[in-house]
C-alpha positions as a Markdown table, in Angstrom:
| # | Residue | x | y | z |
|---|---|---|---|---|
| 1 | Met | 91.6 | 87.1 | 143.1 |
| 2 | Ile | 93.2 | 85.9 | 140.0 |
| 3 | Phe | 94.9 | 88.0 | 137.4 |
| 4 | Val | 95.0 | 87.4 | 133.6 |
| 5 | Ser | 96.3 | 89.3 | 130.7 |
| 6 | Asp | 96.1 | 89.2 | 126.8 |
| 7 | Val | 93.0 | 86.9 | 126.6 |
| 8 | His | 92.8 | 87.7 | 122.9 |
| 9 | Tyr | 89.5 | 85.9 | 122.4 |
| 10 | Gln | 90.7 | 82.6 | 123.9 |
| 11 | Leu | 87.1 | 81.5 | 124.8 |
| 12 | Asp | 87.8 | 77.9 | 125.9 |
| 13 | Tyr | 90.5 | 79.0 | 128.5 |
| 14 | Leu | 88.2 | 81.7 | 129.8 |
| 15 | Lys | 85.5 | 78.9 | 130.4 |
| 16 | Ser | 87.9 | 77.0 | 132.5 |
| 17 | Leu | 88.7 | 79.6 | 135.0 |
| 18 | Pro | 87.8 | 78.7 | 138.5 |
| 19 | Gln | 84.8 | 80.6 | 140.0 |
| 20 | Asn | 85.8 | 80.0 | 143.6 |
| 21 | Lys | 89.0 | 82.3 | 143.9 |
| 22 | Gly | 87.4 | 85.8 | 143.8 |
| 23 | Pro | 87.3 | 88.4 | 141.2 |
| 24 | Val | 88.9 | 87.7 | 137.7 |
| 25 | Val | 91.1 | 90.8 | 137.1 |
| 26 | Ile | 91.8 | 91.2 | 133.2 |
| 27 | Leu | 94.9 | 93.3 | 132.5 |
| 28 | Gly | 93.7 | 94.2 | 129.0 |
| 29 | Asp | 93.4 | 93.0 | 125.3 |
| 30 | Leu | 90.3 | 90.9 | 125.3 |
| 31 | Ile | 90.0 | 90.4 | 121.5 |
| 32 | Asn | 92.4 | 89.0 | 119.0 |
| 33 | Trp | 93.6 | 91.2 | 116.3 |
| 34 | Ile | 96.7 | 89.0 | 115.1 |
| 35 | Asp | 98.3 | 86.1 | 116.9 |
| 36 | Tyr | 101.9 | 86.6 | 115.8 |
| 37 | Arg | 102.4 | 82.8 | 116.2 |
| 38 | Asp | 100.0 | 81.7 | 113.4 |
| 39 | Gly | 98.2 | 84.7 | 112.1 |
| 40 | Gln | 94.8 | 83.9 | 113.5 |
| 41 | Gly | 92.4 | 86.8 | 114.3 |
| 42 | Ile | 90.4 | 89.4 | 113.1 |
| 43 | Ala | 92.9 | 90.7 | 110.5 |
| 44 | Met | 93.1 | 87.1 | 108.9 |
| 45 | Asp | 89.3 | 86.8 | 108.8 |
| 46 | Val | 89.1 | 90.2 | 106.8 |
| 47 | Phe | 92.1 | 90.2 | 104.8 |
| 48 | Gly | 93.1 | 86.5 | 104.4 |
| 49 | Tyr | 96.1 | 84.3 | 105.4 |
| 50 | Asp | 98.6 | 85.5 | 102.9 |
| 51 | Asn | 98.2 | 89.3 | 103.7 |
| 52 | Val | 98.5 | 88.8 | 107.4 |
| 53 | Ile | 101.6 | 86.7 | 107.0 |
| 54 | Lys | 103.2 | 89.6 | 105.0 |
| 55 | Leu | 102.0 | 91.8 | 107.9 |
| 56 | Ile | 103.6 | 89.7 | 110.5 |
| 57 | Asn | 106.9 | 89.3 | 108.7 |
| 58 | Leu | 107.1 | 93.0 | 108.0 |
| 59 | Arg | 106.7 | 93.6 | 111.9 |
| 60 | Lys | 109.4 | 91.0 | 112.7 |
| 61 | Glu | 111.6 | 92.8 | 110.2 |
| 62 | His | 110.9 | 96.1 | 111.8 |
| 63 | Lys | 109.7 | 97.5 | 108.4 |
| 64 | Phe | 106.9 | 99.7 | 109.9 |
| 65 | Asp | 106.7 | 102.1 | 106.9 |
| 66 | Gln | 106.2 | 99.1 | 104.5 |
| 67 | Arg | 103.6 | 97.7 | 106.9 |
| 68 | Lys | 101.6 | 100.9 | 106.9 |
| 69 | Thr | 101.7 | 101.0 | 103.0 |
| 70 | Leu | 100.4 | 97.5 | 102.9 |
| 71 | Trp | 97.5 | 98.4 | 105.4 |
| 72 | Arg | 96.5 | 101.3 | 103.1 |
| 73 | Glu | 96.7 | 99.0 | 100.1 |
| 74 | Leu | 94.5 | 96.5 | 101.7 |
| 75 | Tyr | 91.8 | 99.0 | 102.5 |
| 76 | Lys | 91.7 | 100.5 | 99.2 |
| 77 | Thr | 89.5 | 97.7 | 97.7 |
| 78 | Asp | 86.3 | 98.8 | 99.3 |
| 79 | Pro | 87.1 | 100.8 | 102.4 |
| 80 | Asp | 83.4 | 101.1 | 103.5 |
| 81 | Lys | 82.8 | 97.3 | 103.3 |
| 82 | Ile | 86.2 | 96.4 | 105.0 |
| 83 | Ala | 85.3 | 98.9 | 108.0 |
| 84 | Lys | 81.9 | 97.4 | 108.4 |
| 85 | Lys | 83.2 | 93.7 | 108.3 |
| 86 | Met | 86.1 | 94.7 | 110.7 |
| 87 | Gln | 83.7 | 96.4 | 113.3 |
| 88 | Ser | 81.3 | 93.5 | 113.1 |
| 89 | Ala | 84.2 | 91.0 | 113.8 |
| 90 | Ile | 85.4 | 93.3 | 116.8 |
| 91 | Asn | 81.8 | 93.6 | 118.2 |
| 92 | Lys | 81.3 | 89.8 | 117.9 |
| 93 | Gln | 84.5 | 88.9 | 119.8 |
| 94 | Tyr | 83.6 | 91.4 | 122.7 |
| 95 | Glu | 80.2 | 89.9 | 122.8 |
| 96 | Asp | 81.5 | 86.3 | 123.0 |
| 97 | Val | 83.9 | 87.3 | 125.7 |
| 98 | Phe | 81.6 | 88.9 | 127.9 |
| 99 | His | 79.0 | 86.3 | 127.6 |
| 100 | Val | 81.5 | 83.8 | 128.9 |
| 101 | Leu | 82.6 | 86.3 | 131.8 |
| 102 | Lys | 79.0 | 87.0 | 132.9 |
| 103 | Lys | 79.4 | 84.1 | 135.5 |
| 104 | Tyr | 82.3 | 85.8 | 137.2 |
| 105 | Glu | 83.0 | 88.9 | 139.1 |
| 106 | Val | 85.4 | 90.8 | 136.6 |
| 107 | Trp | 87.5 | 93.8 | 137.0 |
| 108 | Phe | 89.1 | 95.0 | 133.9 |
| 109 | Ile | 91.5 | 97.5 | 132.3 |
| 110 | Pro | 91.9 | 98.2 | 128.5 |
| 111 | Gly | 94.9 | 97.1 | 126.7 |
| 112 | Asn | 96.4 | 98.4 | 123.3 |
| 113 | Val | 93.8 | 96.6 | 121.1 |
| 114 | Asp | 90.9 | 97.4 | 123.2 |
| 115 | Asp | 88.0 | 99.7 | 122.4 |
| 116 | Val | 87.1 | 100.9 | 125.9 |
| 117 | Asp | 83.7 | 102.5 | 124.7 |
| 118 | Ile | 82.5 | 99.0 | 123.5 |
| 119 | Met | 83.9 | 97.4 | 126.8 |
| 120 | Asn | 82.0 | 99.8 | 128.8 |
| 121 | Thr | 78.7 | 98.7 | 127.3 |
| 122 | Tyr | 79.0 | 95.5 | 129.2 |
| 123 | Leu | 79.4 | 97.0 | 132.5 |
| 124 | Ser | 77.1 | 95.6 | 135.3 |
| 125 | Asn | 77.0 | 94.7 | 139.1 |
| 126 | Ser | 79.5 | 92.2 | 138.3 |
| 127 | Val | 81.6 | 93.5 | 135.6 |
| 128 | Lys | 83.7 | 96.8 | 136.5 |
| 129 | Asn | 86.2 | 99.0 | 134.7 |
| 130 | Val | 88.6 | 99.8 | 137.4 |
| 131 | Asp | 91.0 | 101.9 | 135.2 |
| 132 | Gly | 92.3 | 104.8 | 137.2 |
| 133 | Leu | 91.1 | 103.4 | 140.5 |
| 134 | Ile | 92.5 | 102.1 | 143.8 |
| 135 | Val | 90.5 | 99.2 | 144.9 |
| 136 | Glu | 91.0 | 97.7 | 148.4 |
| 137 | Tyr | 90.8 | 93.9 | 148.6 |
| 138 | Asp | 92.2 | 91.4 | 151.3 |
| 139 | Asn | 93.9 | 94.3 | 153.0 |
| 140 | Lys | 95.8 | 95.4 | 149.8 |
| 141 | Lys | 95.4 | 98.6 | 147.8 |
| 142 | Ile | 95.5 | 97.6 | 144.1 |
| 143 | Gly | 95.9 | 100.3 | 141.8 |
| 144 | Phe | 94.9 | 100.1 | 138.2 |
| 145 | Ala | 96.3 | 102.2 | 135.0 |
| 146 | Gly | 95.2 | 100.8 | 131.7 |
| 147 | Gly | 96.0 | 101.7 | 128.0 |
| 148 | Gly | 98.6 | 100.7 | 125.5 |
| 149 | Val | 102.0 | 102.4 | 124.9 |
| 150 | Pro | 102.0 | 104.6 | 121.8 |
| 151 | Thr | 103.6 | 102.7 | 118.8 |
| 152 | Pro | 104.0 | 102.9 | 115.1 |
| 153 | Ile | 101.1 | 100.6 | 114.7 |
| 154 | Asn | 98.8 | 103.2 | 116.4 |
| 155 | Ala | 96.3 | 100.7 | 117.8 |
| 156 | Arg | 93.0 | 102.0 | 119.1 |
| 157 | Gly | 93.9 | 101.4 | 122.8 |
| 158 | Glu | 97.1 | 103.5 | 122.8 |
| 159 | Ile | 97.4 | 106.7 | 124.8 |
| 160 | Asp | 100.3 | 108.9 | 125.2 |
| 161 | Glu | 102.8 | 108.8 | 128.0 |
| 162 | Asp | 101.8 | 112.1 | 129.7 |
| 163 | Thr | 98.1 | 110.7 | 130.0 |
| 164 | Phe | 99.3 | 107.5 | 131.5 |
| 165 | Ser | 101.8 | 109.1 | 133.9 |
| 166 | Lys | 99.0 | 111.5 | 135.1 |
| 167 | Lys | 96.7 | 108.5 | 135.8 |
| 168 | Leu | 99.5 | 106.4 | 137.4 |
| 169 | Tyr | 100.6 | 109.0 | 139.8 |
| 170 | Asn | 97.1 | 109.3 | 141.2 |
| 171 | Leu | 97.7 | 105.6 | 142.3 |
| 172 | Lys | 100.8 | 106.3 | 144.4 |
| 173 | Asp | 99.4 | 104.6 | 147.7 |
| 174 | Ser | 98.9 | 101.4 | 145.9 |
| 175 | Asn | 100.4 | 98.1 | 147.2 |
| 176 | Ile | 100.0 | 96.5 | 144.1 |
| 177 | Ile | 100.1 | 98.4 | 140.7 |
| 178 | Cys | 98.6 | 96.9 | 137.7 |
| 179 | Thr | 98.9 | 98.0 | 134.0 |
| 180 | His | 98.7 | 96.5 | 130.7 |
| 181 | Ala | 102.2 | 97.1 | 129.4 |
| 182 | Pro | 105.3 | 96.5 | 131.6 |
| 183 | Pro | 107.9 | 99.0 | 132.9 |
| 184 | Leu | 110.5 | 100.0 | 130.4 |
| 185 | Val | 113.1 | 97.3 | 131.2 |
| 186 | Arg | 114.7 | 95.7 | 128.2 |
| 187 | Glu | 114.4 | 92.2 | 129.4 |
| 188 | Leu | 110.8 | 92.6 | 130.1 |
| 189 | Val | 109.8 | 94.3 | 126.9 |
| 190 | Thr | 111.9 | 92.1 | 124.6 |
| 191 | Asp | 109.6 | 89.6 | 122.7 |
| 192 | Val | 111.5 | 86.4 | 121.6 |
| 193 | Val | 108.9 | 85.5 | 118.9 |
| 194 | Thr | 108.2 | 88.7 | 117.2 |
| 195 | Asn | 112.0 | 89.6 | 117.4 |
| 196 | Lys | 111.1 | 92.9 | 118.6 |
| 197 | Thr | 111.7 | 95.3 | 121.5 |
| 198 | Glu | 108.1 | 95.6 | 122.3 |
| 199 | Gln | 106.6 | 98.7 | 124.2 |
| 200 | Gly | 107.1 | 99.6 | 128.0 |
| 201 | Trp | 106.2 | 102.5 | 130.1 |
| 202 | Gly | 109.1 | 104.7 | 131.1 |
| 203 | Ser | 106.9 | 106.6 | 133.7 |
| 204 | Leu | 106.0 | 103.2 | 135.3 |
| 205 | Lys | 109.6 | 102.5 | 135.8 |
| 206 | Asp | 110.1 | 105.9 | 137.4 |
| 207 | Tyr | 106.9 | 105.5 | 139.5 |
| 208 | Ile | 108.2 | 102.1 | 140.8 |
| 209 | Glu | 111.6 | 103.5 | 141.7 |
| 210 | Asn | 109.9 | 106.4 | 143.5 |
| 211 | Tyr | 107.0 | 104.7 | 145.4 |
| 212 | Gln | 108.3 | 101.1 | 145.6 |
| 213 | Pro | 104.9 | 99.2 | 145.6 |
| 214 | Glu | 105.2 | 95.6 | 146.6 |
| 215 | Tyr | 104.2 | 94.3 | 143.1 |
| 216 | Ser | 104.0 | 95.5 | 139.6 |
| 217 | Leu | 101.7 | 93.3 | 137.5 |
| 218 | Phe | 101.3 | 93.5 | 133.8 |
| 219 | Gly | 100.9 | 91.6 | 130.4 |
| 220 | Asp | 101.2 | 92.8 | 126.8 |
| 221 | Val | 104.7 | 91.3 | 125.9 |
| 222 | His | 103.6 | 87.9 | 125.0 |
| 223 | Gln | 106.7 | 85.9 | 124.9 |
| 224 | Pro | 109.0 | 88.2 | 127.1 |
| 225 | Gln | 112.7 | 87.5 | 127.5 |
| 226 | Ala | 112.1 | 87.7 | 131.2 |
| 227 | Ser | 108.8 | 87.4 | 133.1 |
| 228 | His | 110.0 | 88.2 | 136.4 |
| 229 | Trp | 112.2 | 91.3 | 137.5 |
| 230 | Lys | 112.8 | 93.3 | 140.5 |
| 231 | Ile | 113.0 | 97.2 | 140.5 |
| 232 | Ser | 114.3 | 98.4 | 143.8 |
| 233 | Ala | 112.0 | 96.6 | 146.3 |
| 234 | Thr | 109.2 | 95.9 | 143.8 |
| 235 | Arg | 108.7 | 92.6 | 142.2 |
| 236 | Cys | 107.6 | 93.0 | 138.6 |
| 237 | Ile | 105.6 | 90.0 | 137.1 |
| 238 | Asn | 104.1 | 89.4 | 133.5 |
| 239 | Val | 101.1 | 87.4 | 134.4 |
| 240 | Ser | 101.3 | 85.5 | 131.1 |
| 241 | Tyr | 99.9 | 85.3 | 127.7 |
| 242 | Phe | 96.6 | 83.8 | 128.6 |
| 243 | Arg | 95.6 | 83.0 | 124.9 |
| 244 | Ala | 98.7 | 80.8 | 124.6 |
| 245 | Thr | 99.1 | 79.4 | 128.2 |
| 246 | Asn | 96.0 | 79.3 | 130.0 |
| 247 | Gln | 97.8 | 80.6 | 133.0 |
| 248 | Tyr | 96.7 | 82.9 | 135.6 |
| 249 | Leu | 98.3 | 84.7 | 138.6 |
| 250 | Glu | 96.6 | 84.0 | 142.0 |
| 251 | Leu | 97.0 | 86.9 | 144.5 |
| 252 | Ser | 97.2 | 84.5 | 147.4 |
| 253 | Ser | 100.4 | 82.8 | 145.5 |
| 254 | Ile | 102.4 | 86.0 | 145.9 |
| 255 | Tyr | 101.8 | 86.5 | 149.5 |
| 256 | Ile | 102.5 | 83.1 | 150.9 |
């Protein structure tokens, strides 16, 4: 079994994943909305380079009200046309990603940019949505709680903390707890590129302190100040920003 997160439409890296290491577990964010390193993504395709760079800089400067205003202005030109172009680009990215993944056994949970309804149209015997489930594999109970933390951006995959917490606490027997976002620890949620304290789950930190699973695995924060941490007896690991690193975490590597 291998774990990846934040694929963000990196098809070439997906194609290079090994096929002999068991299921590919994706911890959310399959499509690429905005790559904050260079602006690439659906937003740039729809609104152009200059506008996306403005959006990126406003986020880095934590000017969220101005960012929302700019979004509204960008949509004003032709809202229906823009919405159709946006949805077409989203559908195309999911189609391409799942086309690559069809040769693998895949378990996924949604991330903050994901549209779970679209993702679920690709379910099959080999592609499973494991959000909210405990799955036993190699004598380990692996629990999955997907969804993004609420933010001022209000991305389509965000859920409220109460909904997440209820889902999470049904997974208290897990040896490994898998989420999209990390527990709310400053070093795990601080992104050194976006210059921002990103989102983290307070309820996940509480869950870890109460139930002490062996591991907490997650992604979401692309360039974290710390990718490994320990809360009580639990090892917390950011499995890496797959779009940029082409890295995955192999289950066997953490149980040597």
